[in-house]
KOLVEX-510461 format. One record per residue: residue in one letter; z, y, x of N, C-alpha, C in turn. Coordinates in steps of 0.2 Angstrom, whole numbers. Atoms other than C-alpha are relative to their C-alpha. Example, Ala and Ser with C-alpha at 12.3 -4.5 7.8 and 13.67 -1.06 7.14 Angstrom:
KOLVEX-510461
LOVEX_A_0_-6_4_39_-22_62_0_6_4;
LOVEX_S_-1_-6_-4_36_-5_68_3_5_-4;
end
This chain:
KOLVEX-510461
LOVEX_M_7_-3_0_1181_534_-57_-1_4_6;
LOVEX_D_1_-4_-6_1173_540_-41_-3_7_-1;
LOVEX_L_2_-7_1_1172_559_-42_1_3_7;
LOVEX_H_-2_-3_-7_1175_562_-23_-6_6_1;
LOVEX_A_5_-5_-1_1158_572_-23_2_7_-3;
LOVEX_L_-2_-6_3_1166_585_-34_6_3_3;
LOVEX_A_-5_-3_-4_1177_597_-24_6_2_-5;
LOVEX_G_-6_-3_4_1195_602_-31_0_-4_-7;
LOVEX_N_-1_2_7_1198_600_-49_4_-7_-1;
LOVEX_G_-4_6_0_1212_587_-47_2_-2_-7;
LOVEX_P_-2_2_6_1218_588_-65_-5_-3_-4;
LOVEX_L_6_3_3_1201_585_-72_-2_-7_2;
LOVEX_K_2_7_-3_1198_570_-61_6_-5_-3;
LOVEX_R_-5_4_2_1215_563_-66_-1_-1_-8;
LOVEX_Q_2_1_7_1210_566_-85_-5_-5_-1;
LOVEX_L_6_5_1_1194_556_-83_2_-7_3;
LOVEX_D_-3_7_-2_1203_542_-73_4_-3_-5;
LOVEX_L_-4_3_5_1215_540_-86_-4_-2_-6;
LOVEX_Q_4_2_6_1203_540_-100_-5_-6_1;
LOVEX_T_5_5_-2_1190_529_-92_4_-7_1;
LOVEX_A_-4_6_0_1204_516_-88_2_-3_-6;
LOVEX_R_-2_3_7_1209_515_-106_-5_-2_-4;
LOVEX_R_5_1_5_1193_516_-115_-7_1_2;
LOVEX_G_7_-2_-3_1178_520_-104_-2_7_-2;
LOVEX_L_3_-7_1_1167_535_-105_-1_2_-7;
LOVEX_S_2_-2_7_1165_545_-121_-7_1_-1;
LOVEX_H_7_-1_2_1149_548_-130_-2_7_1;
LOVEX_A_2_-7_0_1149_567_-129_6_4_4;
LOVEX_Y_-5_-4_-4_1157_579_-116_-3_7_0;
LOVEX_I_1_-7_-1_1157_598_-115_2_1_7;
LOVEX_L_-2_-2_-6_1157_603_-97_0_8_1;
LOVEX_S_0_-7_0_1163_621_-96_3_3_6;
LOVEX_G_-3_-4_-6_1166_633_-82_-5_5_3;
LOVEX_P_5_-5_-2_1158_648_-73_-5_-3_4;
LOVEX_A_5_2_-5_1142_647_-63_2_-1_7;
LOVEX_G_-2_1_-6_1145_639_-47_6_-5_0;
LOVEX_S_-6_4_0_1160_629_-52_-1_-8_0;
LOVEX_G_1_7_-1_1152_612_-51_-2_-4_-6;
LOVEX_K_2_4_7_1146_608_-69_-6_-5_2;
LOVEX_R_5_4_-2_1130_601_-62_2_-6_4;
LOVEX_T_-2_6_-4_1138_590_-49_4_-5_-5;
LOVEX_L_-4_5_5_1150_583_-63_-5_-3_-4;
LOVEX_A_5_3_5_1135_581_-75_-3_-6_4;
LOVEX_A_4_5_-4_1126_571_-61_4_-6_1;
LOVEX_L_-4_6_-1_1141_560_-58_1_-4_-7;
LOVEX_L_-1_3_7_1144_557_-77_-6_-4_-2;
LOVEX_S_6_3_1_1126_553_-79_-1_-6_3;
LOVEX_A_1_6_-4_1126_541_-65_5_-6_-3;
LOVEX_A_-5_5_3_1142_532_-72_-3_-3_-6;
LOVEX_L_2_2_7_1134_531_-89_-6_-5_1;
LOVEX_V_6_4_-1_1118_522_-82_1_-5_6;
LOVEX_C_-1_4_-5_1127_513_-68_0_-8_-2;
LOVEX_S_0_7_1_1124_494_-67_5_-4_4;
LOVEX_G_-5_3_-4_1138_490_-55_7_-1_-5;
LOVEX_P_-6_1_3_1156_485_-60_3_6_-4;
LOVEX_A_-2_-6_4_1163_496_-74_5_4_3;
LOVEX_E_-6_-3_-3_1179_500_-65_-2_4_6;
LOVEX_Q_2_-4_-6_1169_507_-50_-6_5_-2;
LOVEX_A_5_-5_2_1156_518_-60_2_7_1;
LOVEX_P_7_2_-3_1147_527_-53_1_-3_7;
LOVEX_C_0_3_-6_1145_515_-39_-4_4_6;
LOVEX_L_4_-4_-4_1132_526_-31_-4_-4_5;
LOVEX_H_4_4_-4_1124_511_-24_-6_-4_-4;
LOVEX_C_4_4_4_1115_502_-38_-7_5_-1;
LOVEX_S_6_-4_1_1097_507_-43_1_5_-5;
LOVEX_G_-1_-5_5_1103_516_-59_3_6_3;
LOVEX_C_-4_-6_-3_1115_527_-49_-5_4_5;
LOVEX_R_5_-4_-5_1102_531_-35_-5_4_-4;
LOVEX_K_5_-4_4_1089_536_-48_3_6_-3;
LOVEX_A_-4_-5_3_1102_546_-57_1_6_5;
LOVEX_M_-2_-5_-5_1108_556_-42_-7_3_3;
LOVEX_G_7_-3_-2_1089_558_-37_-3_4_-5;
LOVEX_G_3_-4_6_1085_566_-54_-6_-4_-2;
LOVEX_I_6_4_2_1072_552_-58_1_-6_-5;
LOVEX_H_-2_6_5_1081_540_-70_-4_2_-7;
LOVEX_P_4_-1_6_1070_538_-85_4_0_-7;
LOVEX_D_-4_0_6_1085_536_-97_5_6_0;
LOVEX_I_-3_-6_0_1092_553_-92_-4_6_-2;
LOVEX_V_5_-5_3_1084_567_-102_3_7_1;
LOVEX_R_-3_-7_-1_1087_586_-98_-4_4_-4;
LOVEX_A_3_-5_4_1084_600_-109_4_7_1;
LOVEX_G_-3_-6_0_1088_619_-109_1_3_7;
LOVEX_A_0_-3_-7_1085_623_-90_-3_7_0;
LOVEX_E_4_-7_0_1074_638_-95_0_2_-7;
LOVEX_G_1_-3_7_1076_649_-110_6_-3_-5;
LOVEX_D_-5_2_5_1087_647_-126_-2_-7_-3;
LOVEX_I_2_6_3_1088_630_-134_0_1_-8;
LOVEX_N_1_-1_7_1081_631_-152_0_-7_-4;
LOVEX_V_-1_5_5_1082_620_-167_-6_-5_1;
LOVEX_A_5_5_0_1065_612_-164_1_-4_6;
LOVEX_Q_-1_4_-5_1070_606_-147_5_-5_-1;
LOVEX_I_-6_5_2_1086_598_-154_-3_-5_-5;
LOVEX_R_3_5_4_1075_589_-167_-4_-4_4;
LOVEX_A_4_4_-4_1063_583_-154_5_-5_4;
LOVEX_L_-4_4_-4_1078_577_-144_3_-6_-5;
LOVEX_R_-2_5_5_1085_568_-160_-5_-5_-1;
LOVEX_A_5_5_1_1069_559_-163_0_-5_7;
LOVEX_D_0_4_-7_1069_553_-144_6_-4_0;
LOVEX_A_-6_4_0_1087_547_-146_-1_-7_-3;
LOVEX_Y_1_7_4_1081_533_-158_-5_-4_4;
LOVEX_I_4_5_-5_1070_526_-144_4_-3_5;
LOVEX_R_-5_4_-4_1080_513_-135_-1_2_7;
LOVEX_P_1_-1_-8_1083_515_-116_-5_-4_3;
LOVEX_N_5_4_-4_1070_510_-104_4_-5_5;
LOVEX_E_-3_5_-5_1082_502_-91_7_-1_-1;
LOVEX_A_-7_1_0_1100_506_-93_3_-2_-7;
LOVEX_A_-3_1_7_1112_502_-107_1_6_-4;
LOVEX_R_-2_-6_3_1115_520_-111_-6_5_1;
LOVEX_K_5_-5_0_1103_535_-114_4_6_0;
LOVEX_V_-4_-6_-2_1110_551_-107_-4_7_-2;
LOVEX_Y_3_-7_1_1105_569_-114_4_5_3;
LOVEX_L_-4_-5_-4_1110_583_-102_-3_7_-3;
LOVEX_L_2_-6_3_1109_600_-111_3_6_4;
LOVEX_E_-2_-5_-4_1110_614_-98_0_7_-5;
LOVEX_R_0_-6_4_1115_631_-105_1_-1_-8;
LOVEX_A_-1_2_7_1121_623_-121_3_6_-5;
LOVEX_H_-2_-6_3_1129_640_-126_-6_4_-3;
LOVEX_T_6_-4_2_1111_647_-129_-2_-3_-7;
LOVEX_M_2_2_7_1109_636_-145_3_5_-5;
LOVEX_N_-2_-4_6_1109_646_-161_3_-4_-5;
LOVEX_P_-4_4_5_1119_641_-176_-4_-6_-3;
LOVEX_S_4_5_3_1104_631_-183_-1_-6_5;
LOVEX_A_0_5_-5_1102_622_-167_6_-4_1;
LOVEX_Q_-6_3_0_1120_618_-166_2_-5_-5;
LOVEX_N_-1_5_6_1121_611_-183_-5_-6_0;
LOVEX_A_4_6_-1_1106_600_-179_3_-5_5;
LOVEX_M_-4_3_-5_1116_595_-163_6_-4_-3;
LOVEX_L_-6_3_3_1131_591_-174_-2_-6_-3;
LOVEX_K_3_6_3_1121_579_-184_-1_-6_4;
LOVEX_L_2_5_-5_1115_570_-169_7_-3_3;
LOVEX_L_-6_3_-3_1133_569_-162_3_-5_-5;
LOVEX_E_-3_4_5_1139_562_-178_-4_-7_-2;
LOVEX_E_4_6_2_1125_550_-182_-5_-3_5;
LOVEX_G_5_3_-5_1116_546_-166_1_-7_1;
LOVEX_P_-1_7_-1_1114_529_-160_5_-2_5;
LOVEX_P_-6_2_-4_1128_520_-151_-1_1_8;
LOVEX_Y_2_0_-7_1119_520_-134_-1_7_3;
LOVEX_A_2_-7_-2_1116_539_-134_6_3_2;
LOVEX_A_-6_-4_-3_1128_550_-123_-3_7_1;
LOVEX_F_3_-7_0_1127_569_-123_5_4_5;
LOVEX_L_-4_-4_-5_1133_581_-109_-3_7_-1;
LOVEX_L_2_-7_2_1133_599_-115_3_5_6;
LOVEX_L_-3_-5_-5_1135_612_-100_0_7_-2;
LOVEX_T_-1_-7_3_1141_629_-104_5_4_4;
LOVEX_E_-5_-5_-4_1150_644_-95_5_2_-5;
LOVEX_N_-5_-2_5_1159_647_-112_0_-5_-5;
LOVEX_A_0_4_6_1164_633_-123_1_3_-7;
LOVEX_A_-2_-3_6_1170_645_-136_-7_2_-4;
LOVEX_A_7_-2_3_1151_650_-139_-2_-6_-4;
LOVEX_L_2_6_4_1149_632_-147_4_0_-6;
LOVEX_L_-4_0_6_1154_630_-165_6_-5_0;
LOVEX_P_-6_5_0_1171_622_-168_-2_-7_-2;
LOVEX_T_1_6_2_1163_608_-177_-4_-4_5;
LOVEX_V_3_3_-5_1152_604_-162_6_-2_6;
LOVEX_R_-5_1_-5_1167_606_-150_5_-6_-2;
LOVEX_S_-5_5_2_1178_594_-161_-3_-7_1;
LOVEX_R_3_6_-1_1165_580_-159_-1_-2_8;
LOVEX_C_1_1_-7_1165_581_-140_7_1_4;
LOVEX_E_-5_-1_-4_1178_580_-126_-1_5_5;
LOVEX_T_1_-6_-4_1180_596_-116_3_-1_7;
LOVEX_L_-3_1_-7_1181_595_-97_-1_7_3;
LOVEX_T_0_-6_-2_1185_612_-90_1_1_8;
LOVEX_L_0_0_-7_1181_615_-72_3_7_2;
LOVEX_S_-4_-5_-2_1191_627_-62_-2_2_8;
LOVEX_P_1_-2_-7_1188_637_-45_5_-4_4;
LOVEX_V_-4_4_-5_1194_628_-30_4_5_4;
LOVEX_S_-4_-4_-4_1207_634_-18_-4_2_6;
LOVEX_L_3_-2_-6_1202_643_-2_0_-6_5;
LOVEX_P_1_6_-5_1207_628_9_-5_-6_-2;
LOVEX_E_5_5_3_1197_616_-3_-7_2_2;
LOVEX_A_7_-3_-2_1182_628_-1_-2_-1_7;
LOVEX_E_2_1_-7_1183_628_17_-1_-7_3;
LOVEX_A_1_7_-2_1185_609_19_-6_-2_-2;
LOVEX_F_7_2_2_1170_607_8_-6_2_4;
LOVEX_L_6_-3_-4_1159_619_18_0_-3_7;
LOVEX_Y_0_3_-7_1165_612_35_-3_-7_0;
LOVEX_A_3_6_1_1160_595_29_-7_0_-1;
LOVEX_R_7_-1_2_1143_600_22_-4_3_5;
LOVEX_Y_4_-3_-5_1138_611_36_3_0_6;
LOVEX_P_-4_1_-7_1145_604_52_-3_4_6;
LOVEX_Q_4_-4_-5_1131_614_62_2_7_0;
LOVEX_R_-1_-7_0_1137_631_56_7_1_3;
LOVEX_S_-6_-2_-3_1151_641_64_6_0_-5;
LOVEX_R_-6_0_5_1169_640_56_0_7_-2;
LOVEX_E_-1_-7_3_1169_659_55_-5_2_-6;
LOVEX_E_5_-2_5_1153_660_45_2_-4_-7;
LOVEX_L_-2_4_6_1159_646_33_6_2_-3;
LOVEX_S_-6_-2_3_1176_653_31_-1_7_-4;
LOVEX_A_2_-6_3_1168_670_27_-3_-1_-7;
LOVEX_A_4_2_6_1157_662_14_5_-3_-5;
LOVEX_A_-5_3_4_1172_652_7_5_6_-4;
LOVEX_R_-4_-6_3_1182_669_4_-4_3_-5;
LOVEX_R_4_-3_5_1167_677_-4_-1_-3_-7;
LOVEX_C_2_3_6_1163_664_-16_6_-1_-6;
LOVEX_E_-6_0_5_1181_665_-25_1_-6_-3;
LOVEX_G_-1_6_3_1182_647_-27_-5_-4_-4;
LOVEX_L_6_3_4_1165_644_-35_-5_-2_6;
LOVEX_L_3_3_-6_1157_633_-22_-8_1_0;
LOVEX_G_8_-1_0_1139_635_-29_-2_6_3;
LOVEX_R_1_-7_-3_1140_653_-24_-1_0_7;
LOVEX_A_0_0_-7_1144_649_-6_-6_-4_2;
LOVEX_V_5_4_-2_1131_635_-5_-7_4_-1;
LOVEX_A_6_-4_1_1117_647_-12_0_5_5;
LOVEX_E_0_-5_-5_1122_660_0_-2_-3_7;
LOVEX_L_1_3_-6_1122_648_15_-7_-3_1;
LOVEX_E_6_3_0_1106_640_10_-6_5_-2;
LOVEX_G_5_-5_1_1097_657_7_-3_0_-7;
LOVEX_T_3_0_7_1095_654_-12_5_3_-5;
LOVEX_A_-5_-3_5_1109_665_-19_-3_3_-6;
LOVEX_A_2_-2_6_1107_669_-37_0_7_-1;
LOVEX_V_0_-7_1_1110_687_-35_-6_3_3;
LOVEX_D_6_-3_-3_1093_695_-34_1_7_1;
LOVEX_S_-1_-7_-2_1089_712_-28_1_5_-6;
LOVEX_R_-1_-4_5_1088_720_-45_7_0_-3;
LOVEX_L_-7_1_2_1105_713_-50_5_3_5;
LOVEX_R_-4_-3_-5_1113_718_-34_0_7_0;
LOVEX_D_1_-7_0_1106_735_-34_3_4_-6;
LOVEX_T_-3_-3_6_1111_738_-52_8_0_0;
LOVEX_A_-7_0_-1_1129_732_-48_2_6_4;
LOVEX_L_-2_-5_-4_1130_744_-34_-1_7_-3;
LOVEX_L_1_-6_4_1123_758_-45_6_1_-5;
LOVEX_L_-6_0_5_1136_754_-58_6_2_3;
LOVEX_A_-6_-2_-3_1150_755_-46_0_7_2;
LOVEX_Q_1_-8_-2_1143_772_-40_2_4_-6;
LOVEX_R_-1_-5_6_1142_779_-57_7_0_-3;
LOVEX_L_-7_0_2_1160_773_-61_4_4_4;
LOVEX_S_-4_-4_-4_1166_781_-46_-1_7_0;
LOVEX_A_1_-7_0_1158_797_-49_3_4_-5;
LOVEX_E_-3_-4_6_1167_802_-65_-5_4_-4;
LOVEX_D_5_-4_3_1151_807_-73_-3_-5_-6;
LOVEX_E_1_4_6_1150_800_-91_-8_0_-2;
LOVEX_L_7_0_2_1132_805_-94_-4_-5_5;
LOVEX_A_4_5_-5_1125_796_-78_2_-7_-2;
LOVEX_L_-2_7_2_1135_781_-83_-3_-2_-7;
LOVEX_A_3_2_7_1128_781_-101_-7_-1_1;
LOVEX_E_7_1_-1_1110_783_-94_-1_-7_3;
LOVEX_L_0_7_-3_1113_767_-83_1_-5_-6;
LOVEX_C_-1_6_5_1120_757_-98_-6_0_-5;
LOVEX_I_5_0_4_1106_762_-109_-6_-4_3;
LOVEX_S_5_4_-4_1094_755_-96_1_-8_0;
LOVEX_L_-1_7_0_1102_738_-98_-1_-3_-7;
LOVEX_E_1_3_7_1098_736_-117_-6_-5_0;
LOVEX_K_6_5_0_1082_726_-113_1_-6_5;
LOVEX_W_-2_6_-4_1091_714_-101_1_-6_-4;
LOVEX_E_-2_6_3_1093_696_-105_7_-1_1;
LOVEX_R_-8_1_0_1111_690_-109_2_-3_6;
LOVEX_D_-2_3_-6_1111_679_-94_0_5_6;
LOVEX_D_0_-5_-6_1106_693_-82_6_5_-1;
LOVEX_L_-5_-4_1_1119_704_-90_7_-3_2;
LOVEX_A_-7_4_-2_1133_691_-88_0_0_8;
LOVEX_A_0_1_-8_1127_689_-69_2_7_3;
LOVEX_L_-1_-6_-3_1128_708_-67_7_2_-1;
LOVEX_M_-8_-1_0_1146_709_-74_4_-4_5;
LOVEX_G_-4_4_-6_1151_695_-62_-1_4_6;
LOVEX_E_1_-3_-7_1143_704_-47_5_7_0;
LOVEX_T_-4_-6_0_1152_721_-52_8_-2_0;
LOVEX_V_-7_2_-1_1169_712_-54_1_-2_7;
LOVEX_L_-1_1_-7_1167_706_-36_0_6_4;
LOVEX_L_-1_-7_-3_1164_724_-31_7_3_-1;
LOVEX_L_-7_-3_2_1180_729_-40_5_-3_4;
LOVEX_R_-5_4_-4_1190_715_-32_0_2_7;
LOVEX_D_1_-2_-7_1183_720_-15_4_7_1;
LOVEX_A_-3_-7_0_1189_738_-19_8_-1_0;
LOVEX_L_-7_1_0_1206_732_-23_3_-3_7;
LOVEX_V_-2_3_-6_1207_722_-7_0_6_6;
LOVEX_Q_1_-5_-5_1201_737_3_6_5_-1;
LOVEX_R_-5_-4_1_1214_748_-5_7_-2_3;
LOVEX_A_-6_3_-3_1227_736_1_0_0_7;
LOVEX_G_1_0_-7_1220_738_18_-2_-7_3;
LOVEX_A_2_6_-2_1213_721_20_-7_-2_-1;
LOVEX_G_7_1_2_1194_723_17_-3_-5_5;
LOVEX_Q_4_5_-4_1183_709_24_-7_0_-1;
LOVEX_E_7_0_2_1166_713_17_-4_2_5;
LOVEX_E_5_-1_-5_1152_712_29_-6_4_-1;
LOVEX_D_6_-4_2_1138_719_19_2_8_0;
LOVEX_P_-2_-7_0_1138_738_23_0_4_-7;
LOVEX_Q_1_-3_6_1132_743_6_5_-2_-5;
LOVEX_R_-6_3_4_1145_732_-3_6_3_2;
LOVEX_R_-6_-3_-2_1158_739_8_1_7_-2;
LOVEX_A_0_-7_2_1153_757_5_2_1_-8;
LOVEX_A_-1_-1_7_1153_754_-14_7_-2_-2;
LOVEX_A_-7_1_1_1170_746_-13_5_5_2;
LOVEX_A_-4_-6_-3_1177_760_-3_0_6_-5;
LOVEX_S_1_-6_5_1170_773_-16_4_-2_-6;
LOVEX_L_-4_2_6_1178_763_-30_8_1_2;
LOVEX_A_-7_0_-2_1195_762_-20_2_7_0;
LOVEX_S_-2_-7_-1_1195_781_-17_0_3_-7;
LOVEX_A_1_-4_7_1190_786_-35_5_-3_-5;
LOVEX_L_-3_3_6_1200_774_-46_7_-3_3;
LOVEX_S_-6_3_-2_1218_769_-46_0_-8_-1;
LOVEX_P_0_7_1_1223_750_-45_0_-2_-7;
LOVEX_R_0_2_7_1227_750_-63_-7_1_-4;
LOVEX_A_7_-1_3_1210_758_-68_-5_-6_2;
LOVEX_M_5_5_-2_1201_745_-57_2_-7_-4;
LOVEX_L_-2_6_3_1211_731_-65_-3_0_-7;
LOVEX_E_3_0_7_1206_737_-82_-7_-1_-1;
LOVEX_A_7_1_-1_1188_738_-77_-2_-7_0;
LOVEX_I_1_7_-1_1189_720_-72_1_-3_-6;
LOVEX_R_-1_3_6_1196_715_-88_-5_1_-5;
LOVEX_V_5_-2_5_1183_724_-98_-6_-4_2;
LOVEX_L_6_3_-2_1169_717_-88_0_-8_-1;
LOVEX_E_-1_7_1_1176_699_-89_-1_-1_-8;
LOVEX_E_1_1_7_1177_701_-108_-7_1_-2;
LOVEX_L_7_-1_1_1159_707_-108_-4_-6_2;
LOVEX_R_3_6_-2_1154_693_-98_1_-6_-4;
LOVEX_T_-2_5_5_1162_681_-110_-5_1_-6;
LOVEX_A_4_-2_6_1153_690_-125_-7_-2_1;
LOVEX_C_7_1_-1_1136_687_-116_-2_-7_-2;
LOVEX_G_1_7_1_1138_669_-120_-1_-1_-8;
LOVEX_F_1_1_7_1138_672_-139_-7_4_-2;
LOVEX_Y_6_-3_3_1123_678_-150_1_8_-2;
LOVEX_V_-1_-7_1_1126_697_-147_-5_3_3;
LOVEX_G_6_-4_-3_1112_709_-144_2_3_6;
LOVEX_A_-1_-3_-7_1110_716_-127_1_8_-1;
LOVEX_G_-1_-7_1_1110_734_-135_8_1_-2;
LOVEX_H_-7_-1_1_1127_731_-142_5_-1_6;
LOVEX_L_-3_1_-6_1133_724_-126_0_6_5;
LOVEX_A_0_-6_-5_1127_739_-116_4_6_-3;
LOVEX_G_-4_-6_3_1135_751_-129_7_-1_1;
LOVEX_W_-7_1_-1_1152_742_-127_1_1_7;
LOVEX_L_-1_-1_-7_1150_742_-108_1_8_1;
LOVEX_C_0_-7_-1_1147_761_-109_6_3_-2;
LOVEX_A_-6_-3_3_1161_765_-121_6_-2_4;
LOVEX_R_-6_2_-3_1174_755_-112_1_3_7;
LOVEX_L_0_-3_-7_1170_761_-94_1_7_-1;
LOVEX_A_-1_-7_1_1169_779_-100_7_1_-2;
LOVEX_S_-7_-1_1_1186_777_-107_5_0_6;
LOVEX_I_-4_1_-6_1193_771_-91_-1_7_5;
LOVEX_Q_1_-6_-4_1184_786_-82_4_6_-3;
LOVEX_T_-4_-5_3_1192_798_-95_7_0_2;
LOVEX_A_-7_1_-2_1209_791_-92_2_2_7;
LOVEX_Q_-1_-1_-7_1207_792_-74_0_8_2;
LOVEX_I_1_-8_-1_1201_811_-74_6_3_-3;
LOVEX_T_-6_-4_3_1216_816_-85_7_-2_2;
LOVEX_R_-6_3_-3_1229_807_-75_4_6_3;
end
């Protein structure tokens, strides 16, 4: 199977090669990995392979009409859902009705569900019925940052493909090839900052970075409040997060984790952050918190980011954040 467009992820590629050589592509996959890890790239390649009209052993050939339309996002037999907002049961029922309409051109009909973790239990149960009873030509690709947010019964009907961050050399090689006109220094800096998630580097280099000003400013403020050893100020900030969407909260946690990692690097005397505000925030964290406290804060934020993929209210998430970070502050003050 030709997956050269997907950077890194050698074990996943070998898994797919072995599976397709033995029995072809499955009718349902869960594509799991953090934002920027290549889920959409892999989904595009699998979609193309499922509608490819070339030799089966070469799918996706990327040359036939089906592959070209799939990669261009205009194939009539590839249906997308969930790009905006949570996926509800009505959408799944509509998708199920559509699934029984035979394909227009290809032998398969592909349903690509972005943000599949936003399905509530009712929507997932409707999806389960479709996975179990859908027509043989229908195939399903469920994209999620957290496969554990899907019901065990749904996961058991799909094969899970877990994407991993790429190594620094792999990230640099990918960016050098994609942006030959950019300087090596600029590309190497982007490769370091993206932490193996190439989507982040691409967004940064193309000026479409997902970190908006509100998210960035809030992450900087959260780092400041954590450094200041002021529980009241930290609590006030956390309370203001109660009305945020879960996806925005998850992105905030990820951005704050990056600041804490920058702080650990600075504390080790190897800081490379170019943004003066991020560098100052990292320096403040490095001077106020011990490495152990920073590692604990990273662990808490990663737990919270995972929890954002479940149906947990933003108020509960904000309260958890406040309590856990305040305990780190208290432990640091009493050292």
